[in-house]
C-alpha positions in Angstrom: 24.6 10.4 -16.9 23.8 11.4 -13.3 25.3 9.4 -10.4 23.2 6.5 -9.2 21.9 6.7 -5.7 23.8 4.5 -3.2 20.8 2.4 -2.5 20.4 1.6 -6.2 24.1 0.8 -6.5 23.9 -1.5 -3.5 20.9 -3.3 -4.9 22.6 -3.8 -8.3 25.8 -4.9 -6.7 24.1 -7.6 -4.7 22.1 -8.8 -7.7 25.1 -9.0 -10.0 27.8 -10.1 -7.6 27.5 -13.8 -8.5 27.4 -13.0 -12.3 30.7 -11.0 -12.1 32.6 -13.2 -9.6 35.8 -15.1 -10.2 37.3 -14.4 -13.6 34.4 -12.3 -14.7 35.3 -9.7 -12.1 38.0 -8.5 -14.5 35.6 -7.5 -17.3 35.8 -3.9 -18.2 34.4 -3.6 -21.8 30.8 -2.3 -22.0 29.9 -4.8 -24.7 31.1 -7.8 -22.6 29.3 -6.5 -19.6 26.1 -6.1 -21.5 26.4 -9.6 -23.0 26.9 -11.0 -19.5 23.8 -9.2 -18.2 21.7 -10.3 -21.1 22.6 -14.0 -20.3 21.1 -13.6 -16.9 18.4 -11.1 -17.6 15.6 -13.3 -16.3 17.1 -13.6 -12.9 18.1 -10.0 -12.7 14.6 -8.8 -13.4 13.5 -10.6 -10.3 16.2 -9.2 -8.1 16.2 -5.6 -9.4 12.8 -3.8 -9.5 12.1 -2.0 -12.7 15.1 -3.6 -14.3 16.5 -1.7 -17.3 19.7 -2.9 -18.9 20.6 0.6 -20.2 20.4 1.8 -16.6 22.1 -1.2 -15.0 25.0 -1.7 -17.4 26.8 1.6 -16.7 26.4 1.2 -13.0 27.9 -2.4 -13.2 30.8 -1.0 -15.3 31.5 1.6 -12.7 31.4 -1.0 -9.9 33.8 -3.3 -11.9 36.2 -0.4 -12.4 36.2 0.2 -8.7 37.1 -3.6 -8.3 34.2 -4.2 -5.9 33.2 -7.5 -7.4 36.6 -9.0 -6.8 37.2 -7.8 -3.2 34.8 -8.1 -0.3 36.9 -5.6 1.7 36.5 -2.9 -1.0 32.8 -3.7 -1.3 32.4 -3.4 2.5 34.3 -0.1 2.5 32.1 1.3 -0.4 28.9 0.0 1.1 29.2 0.2 4.9 27.3 -2.5 6.7 26.7 -4.5 3.5 27.7 -7.8 5.0 26.3 -7.1 8.5 23.8 -9.9 9.2 20.4 -9.1 10.7 20.3 -10.9 14.1 16.7 -11.9 13.8 17.0 -13.2 10.3 20.3 -15.0 11.1 18.7 -16.7 14.1 15.7 -17.9 12.1 17.8 -19.0 9.2 20.1 -21.0 11.5 17.1 -22.8 13.0 15.8 -23.7 9.5 19.3 -24.8 8.4 19.7 -27.0 11.5 16.3 -28.6 10.9 17.1 -29.4 7.2 20.6 -30.7 8.1 19.1 -32.9 10.9 16.6 -34.5 8.4 19.4 -35.1 5.9 21.6 -36.7 8.5 18.8 -39.1 9.6 18.4 -40.3 6.0 22.1 -40.7 5.5 22.4 -42.6 8.7 19.8 -45.1 7.6 21.5 -45.4 4.2 24.9 -46.0 5.8 23.6 -48.6 8.2 21.8 -50.4 5.5 24.8 -50.4 3.2 27.1 -51.7 6.0 24.6 -54.5 6.8 23.4 -55.6 3.4 25.6 -53.9 0.8 23.6 -52.4 -2.0 20.8 -55.0 -1.7 17.6 -53.6 -0.2 19.2 -50.2 0.1 16.8 -48.3 -2.1 13.7 -49.6 -0.3 14.9 -48.6 3.2 16.0 -45.2 1.9 12.6 -44.6 0.3 10.8 -45.4 3.5 12.9 -42.9 5.4 12.7 -40.3 2.7 8.9 -40.4 2.8 8.9 -39.6 6.5 11.5 -36.9 6.3 10.2 -33.3 5.6 10.8 -31.9 2.2 12.9 -28.7 1.9 9.8 -26.6 1.2 7.8 -28.2 4.1 10.0 -27.0 6.9 7.7 -25.5 9.5 9.0 -23.3 12.3 6.3 -23.9 15.0 7.9 -22.0 17.8 8.6 -18.3 18.4 12.1 -17.0 18.0 12.8 -13.8 19.8 16.0 -11.8 19.8 16.5 -9.2 22.5 19.2 -6.7 22.0 19.6 -3.0 22.2 19.0 -2.7 18.5 16.2 -0.9 16.6 16.0 -3.9 14.2 15.0 -6.3 16.9 11.7 -7.9 16.4 9.7 -11.0 17.3 9.1 -13.6 14.7 5.8 -15.4 15.2 4.1 -18.1 13.2 0.7 -16.3 13.6 1.0 -14.7 10.1 3.8 -16.8 8.4 5.6 -15.5 5.4 7.1 -17.9 2.8 10.7 -18.4 3.9 13.5 -18.5 1.3 15.7 -20.4 3.7 17.4 -22.8 4.2 19.6 -22.4 1.2 19.3 -25.0 -1.5 21.0 -25.3 -4.9 19.0 -26.3 -7.9 19.1 -30.1 -7.8 20.8 -30.5 -11.2 23.7 -28.3 -9.9 23.9 -30.3 -6.7 23.8 -33.7 -8.5 26.5 -32.6 -11.0 28.8 -31.3 -8.2 28.5 -34.5 -6.1 28.8 -36.9 -9.0 31.9 -35.1 -10.2 33.3 -35.0 -6.7 32.6 -38.8 -6.4 34.4 -39.4 -9.7 37.4 -37.3 -8.6 37.7 -39.1 -5.3 37.4 -42.5 -7.0 40.2 -41.5 -9.4 42.2 -40.0 -6.5 42.1 -43.2 -4.4 42.7 -45.5 -7.4 45.8 -43.5 -8.4 47.0 -43.6 -4.8 46.5 -47.4 -4.5 48.1 -47.9 -7.9 51.2 -46.1 -6.6 51.3 -47.6 -3.1 49.3 -50.8 -3.1 49.1 -52.1 -6.7 48.8 -55.7 -5.5 45.6 -54.9 -3.7 44.1 -53.7 -7.0 45.3 -56.8 -8.9 43.8 -59.2 -6.3 40.4 -57.6 -6.7 40.6 -57.3 -10.4 40.3 -53.5 -10.5 42.1 -52.2 -13.5 40.6 -48.6 -13.6 39.0 -46.1 -11.3 35.6 -46.7 -12.8 35.8 -50.3 -11.8 35.7 -49.4 -8.1 32.7 -47.6 -6.5 33.6 -45.1 -3.8 32.0 -47.1 -1.1 34.5 -50.0 -1.6 37.1 -47.7 -0.1 34.9 -46.0 2.5 33.2 -49.1 4.0 34.5 -50.1 7.5 36.7 -51.6 8.8 39.0 -49.9 6.2 41.4 -52.9 6.0 43.3 -51.3 3.1 44.3 -48.3 5.2 46.3 -50.5 7.5 48.5 -51.7 4.6 49.5 -48.2 3.5 53.1 -47.2 4.2 53.5 -44.5 6.9 55.2 -42.1 4.6 52.5 -42.4 1.9 49.9 -40.2 3.8 50.0 -36.5 4.5 48.4 -36.3 7.9 45.8 -33.6 8.7 43.9 -32.8 11.9 41.6 -35.8 11.0 42.5 -39.4 10.7 41.9 -41.0 7.4 39.3 -43.4 8.8 37.3 -40.4 10.1 37.6 -38.7 6.7 36.5 -41.9 4.9 33.4 -42.3 7.1 32.3 -38.8 6.1 33.3 -39.0 2.4 30.8 -41.9 1.9 28.0 -39.4 2.3 29.1 -37.9 -1.1 28.2 -41.2 -2.7 25.0 -41.8 -0.8 23.7 -38.3 -1.4 24.4 -38.5 -5.1 23.2 -42.1 -5.7 19.9 -41.7 -3.7 19.2 -38.2 -5.1 18.9 -36.7 -1.6 18.2 -32.9 -1.7 20.8 -31.3 0.5 21.3 -27.8 1.7 23.8 -25.7 -0.1 26.0 -25.6 2.9 25.7 -29.4 3.2 27.0 -29.8 -0.3 29.8 -27.3 0.5 30.8 -29.4 3.5 30.8 -32.6 1.4 33.2 -30.9 -1.1 35.3 -29.7 1.8 35.7 -33.2 3.3 36.5 -34.5 -0.2 39.3 -32.0 -0.4 40.6 -33.2 2.9 40.8 -36.7 1.6 42.7 -35.7 -1.5 45.0 -33.6 0.6 45.6 -36.6 3.0 46.4 -38.8 0.0 48.9 -36.3 -1.3 47.1 -35.6 -4.6 48.1 -32.0 -5.2 46.2 -31.6 -8.5 42.9 -32.9 -7.2 43.3 -31.1 -3.9 43.7 -27.8 -5.8 40.6 -28.6 -8.0 38.5 -29.5 -5.0 39.7 -26.5 -3.1 38.8 -24.2 -6.0 35.4 -25.8 -6.1 34.9 -25.5 -2.4 36.0 -21.8 -2.4 33.7 -21.1 -5.4 30.8 -22.8 -3.6 31.3 -20.7 -0.5 31.3 -17.5 -2.6 28.2 -18.6 -4.5 26.4 -19.6 -1.2 27.2 -16.3 0.3 25.9 -14.5 -2.7 22.9 -16.7 -2.8 22.2 -15.8 0.8 22.6 -12.1 0.1 20.3 -12.3 -2.9 17.7 -14.1 -0.7 18.1 -11.4 1.9 17.5 -8.8 -0.8 14.4 -10.5 -1.9 13.1 -10.8 1.7 14.0 -7.1 2.2 12.0 -6.2 -0.9 9.2 -8.3 0.3 9.2 -6.7 3.7 9.3 -3.3 2.2 6.5 -4.0 -0.2 4.4 -5.6 2.6 5.0 -2.4 4.7 3.8 -0.3 1.8 0.8 -2.6 1.4 0.0 -2.4 5.2 0.3 1.4 5.1 -2.0 1.5 2.1 -4.4 -0.9 3.9 -4.4 1.4 7.0 -5.0 4.4 4.7 -7.9 2.7 3.1 -9.2 1.7 6.5 -9.1 5.3 7.6 -10.8 6.4 4.4 -13.4 3.8 4.9 -14.0 4.9 8.5 -14.3 8.6 7.3 -16.6 7.6 4.5 -18.9 5.6 6.9 -18.8 8.5 9.4 -19.6 11.0 6.7 -22.4 8.8 5.4 -23.9 8.7 8.9 -23.5 12.4 9.3 -25.0 13.1 5.9 -28.0 10.9 6.8 -28.4 12.8 10.0 -28.4 16.1 8.2 -30.8 14.7 5.7 -33.2 13.7 8.4 -32.8 17.1 10.1 -33.6 18.8 6.8 -36.7 16.6 6.3 -37.8 17.3 9.8 -37.5 21.1 9.3 -39.3 20.9 6.0 -42.1 18.9 7.6 -42.4 21.4 10.4 -42.5 24.2 7.9 -45.2 22.4 6.0 -47.2 21.7 9.1 -46.8 25.4 10.1 -48.2 26.5 6.8 -51.0 23.9 6.8 -52.2 24.5 10.3 -51.7 28.3 10.2 -54.3 28.5 7.5 -56.6 26.4 9.7 -55.8 28.7 12.6 -56.6 31.8 10.6 -59.8 30.4 9.3 -60.9 29.2 12.7 -59.9 32.5 14.3 -61.7 34.6 11.8 -64.9 32.7 11.9 -66.2 34.4 15.0 -64.8 37.8 13.9 -61.5 37.8 15.7 -57.9 38.1 14.4 -54.7 37.2 16.5 -52.1 40.0 16.6 -49.2 38.7 18.6 -50.6 38.0 22.0 -53.7 40.1 21.4 -57.1 39.5 19.7 -58.7 42.2 17.6 -62.4 42.4 16.8 -63.7 43.7 13.4 -67.2 44.3 12.3 -68.7 42.8 9.2 -68.8 45.1 6.2 -71.9 43.4 4.8 -75.3 43.2 6.6 -78.4 41.2 6.4 -78.7 38.0 4.4 -75.6 38.8 2.3 -73.5 38.8 5.4 -74.6 35.3 6.3 -74.2 34.0 2.7 -70.7 35.5 2.4 -69.7 34.1 5.8 -70.7 30.6 4.8 -68.8 31.0 1.5 -65.7 32.3 3.2 -65.8 29.4 5.6 -66.2 26.9 2.8 -63.4 28.5 0.7 -61.2 29.3 3.7 -61.3 33.1 2.8 -60.5 36.0 5.0 -62.9 38.9 5.5 -61.8 42.3 4.2 -60.2 43.7 7.4 -58.9 46.9 8.8 -56.7 46.5 11.8 -56.6 49.4 14.2 -53.1 50.3 15.4 -51.5 46.8 15.6 -48.1 46.4 17.4 -45.0 47.5 15.3 -43.6 43.9 15.7 -46.7 42.1 14.6 -46.5 40.0 11.4 -49.3 42.0 9.8 -47.0 45.0 9.9 -43.6 43.4 9.3 -44.6 41.0 6.5 -46.4 41.4 3.1 -49.9 40.1 3.8 -51.3 38.7 0.6 -54.8 39.1 1.9 -57.5 41.9 2.2 -55.9 43.2 5.4 -55.0 46.8 6.1 -53.3 47.8 9.3 -53.9 51.4 10.4 -51.1 52.8 12.7 -50.8 56.0 14.6 -47.9 58.5 14.1 -47.0 61.7 15.8 -45.3 63.7 12.9 -43.7 63.4 9.5 -40.4 62.2 10.9 -42.2 59.5 12.9 -44.2 58.2 10.0 -41.1 58.1 7.7 -39.1 56.3 10.4 -41.8 53.7 10.8 -42.2 53.2 7.1 -38.5 52.9 6.4 -38.0 50.5 9.4 -39.7 47.8 7.4 -37.5 45.3 5.5 -39.5 45.5 2.4 -39.9 48.3 -0.1 -41.5 47.1 -3.3 -44.0 50.0 -3.4 -45.4 52.7 -1.2 -48.2 55.3 -1.4 -48.8 58.7 0.3 -52.3 60.1 0.7 -52.8 63.7 1.6 -54.7 66.8 0.6 -51.5 68.7 1.1 -49.7 67.8 -2.1 -46.4 69.4 -1.1 -46.4 67.6 2.2 -47.2 64.3 0.4 -44.3 64.7 -2.1 -42.0 65.7 0.7 -42.7 62.5 2.5 -42.5 60.5 -0.7 -39.0 61.7 -1.3 -37.9 60.3 2.0 -39.5 56.8 1.6 -37.1 53.9 0.9 -39.2 52.2 -1.8 -38.7 51.5 -5.5 -42.1 53.0 -6.5 -44.0 55.7 -4.6 -47.4 56.8 -5.5 -49.0 60.0 -4.3 -52.8 59.9 -3.8 -53.0 56.7 -5.9 -51.7 53.1 -5.9 -50.3 50.7 -8.4 -50.4 52.9 -11.4 -47.9 51.4 -13.9 -46.4 52.2 -17.3 -44.0 50.1 -19.4 -41.8 53.2 -19.7 -41.3 53.5 -16.0 -39.0 51.2 -14.1 -40.5 48.9 -11.5 -38.1 46.9 -9.3 -37.3 45.9 -5.8 -35.9 47.6 -2.8 -34.3 46.2 0.3 -35.7 42.7 0.8 -38.3 43.0 -2.0 -36.0 41.9 -4.7 -33.4 43.5 -7.0 -33.2 44.7 -10.6 -35.9 46.3 -12.8 -38.1 45.0 -15.6 -39.6 48.1 -17.0 -38.4 51.4 -18.5 -35.0 52.3 -19.9 -33.2 51.1 -16.8 -34.8 47.7 -17.2 -33.9 47.5 -20.9 -30.3 48.4 -20.2 -30.1 45.5 -17.8 -30.3 43.2 -20.8 -27.5 45.0 -22.7 -23.7 44.7 -22.8 -22.0 48.1 -22.4 -19.0 49.1 -24.5 -16.6 52.0 -24.1 -14.7 53.4 -27.1 -11.8 55.9 -27.0 -11.5 57.6 -30.4 -8.8 59.9 -31.7 -8.6 61.5 -35.1 -5.4 61.0 -37.1 -3.1 64.0 -37.4 
C-alpha cells in the first residue's frame, strides 16, 4: 500500500497513543492490533476523521514496529515538534486549570475544617453547601482576555467575544477517578495498618483495631498526629517532606473520594503522588512501587488525554476556518448576485425605455406624416417639398377627407430629394416615388448600388441595349427592364445586401431545401 502522509500518521499516532501505551506498545501481530482498535473504535472515530480500520491498522502496525508508542524521544524524532505546546493554548489551559484547582481546594478546606471540628457529624451538610456555590467543571468561564505576545506566527488574542467550548481543564471520567482514589485510600489504610502492626502493635490493640478495614484513613491523618510521636526514629524513611505534612495532604484522598468531589486529572495525579510519598516514608516497598506505577501511568494518560484534546481543538479550529472561508465565499457570491440583480434590473429598465421611445417614435411619426401631408407638404430632411393633388374637383375634397380619416398618404412624386433622405435610403411602403437627377450611366449605377437594399430594381429606357447594360451592373436580386414585379415560380426571387438572404422560387430555391451528396464510383477490374 502507498506510504501514508506524515500528517495522517501524526494524527493516528496521537489518537492511538493511549491505546498502545505500556505493555500494549510491544504488540506486533496484525490480528492483535486490529482487535485492540476494534475495542476502542467508538473513541477513534471521534479522533480520526473518516476513520477506516483497514487504513488505520497498517499504519499503527508500522508505528509499533518503529517503537514510537513506547518512546517519547523516538516519537519526537519521527514527528518533529509533536510535543511542542502552543503558547496561547498553554496559557489559557493553565488559567482554567488554576480556576478548577482553586475551587476544589476551597471545598476540601471546608471539609477538612468541618471534620477536625465535628468529626463526621454534619460534614455532609457543610460540604453540600460549599459544593453548590463552587463552579462545576463545565461552567468555568474565562471572563478576561488572555494575550500572548511573542515573535511567533502562532500568536493570537483569545477573547470571550465569540467563545468556543473549551475542552480544558482535564477531567477523568468520574467512575475512573472514584475507582483510583478509593483504591489508593484502601492501599494507604493497609500500608499504615501494616506499619503500625510492625512498630506500634499496642496502639492498635488499645483502640481495638484488628484489621486495616477497621480504621478509616482519617484516623491516621487527623491532627495532632499523636501516633507519629511514638514511632521509633529508625522506622521511617525520611523524604523532603515531614510525615505530618504528608498526612495533612493525604487526607484529601479520603475527602475527595467520600464526598464525590470532581477533581481535575492533574489533581488526581497529585493525590496519587502524595500517597506514594507516604508509602515511601513508611518503608512499604511493594505499595510504593504500586503507587509509583499508577502515578506514572496517570501522568502518561493525562499527557495523552491533553494531546487528544489538542487534536480535537485543532480539528475544530481547522473546520471553523473552512466554514469561515466558505462563509466569506458565500458572502462574496451573495454580493455579486445582488449587484448582478441590480445591474440586470438597470439593463431591463434601459431596454424598456428604448422600446418605449421606439414605440413613441413610430406612433408620433405617423401623426407627424399625417399632419404634414394634410396641407400638401412632405418633410425631406430639413426641407419641405410641395406636391400638387392628382385629383381635382369634388373628388379631391372627398379623397382628402378620407385620407385624413384613414391616415393615408397621397400618391406622391418627390423631385430630386437629398441622397441621404430617408425616402431614398429606406424602403418606403407608401405611394411615394422619389425622382433623382443623374449625369451619366456610371453616375446612375453608382447611386443605385450605394443603397443598402437590393430586393428588386427596374430599368426603363427606349434604348434596350443601354437598359440591359445598366441592368447587368445593378446589385439587385431581380432586375426588370421596362417592367416591374413580373414573377414566375420557375425564377428565383431572393434578397440582396440588406434585403434578406436565400431564395424561395426556382431551381435554386428548391435546392435550398435539399441535402447534397457526393459519390465516388469505380468499376471493379
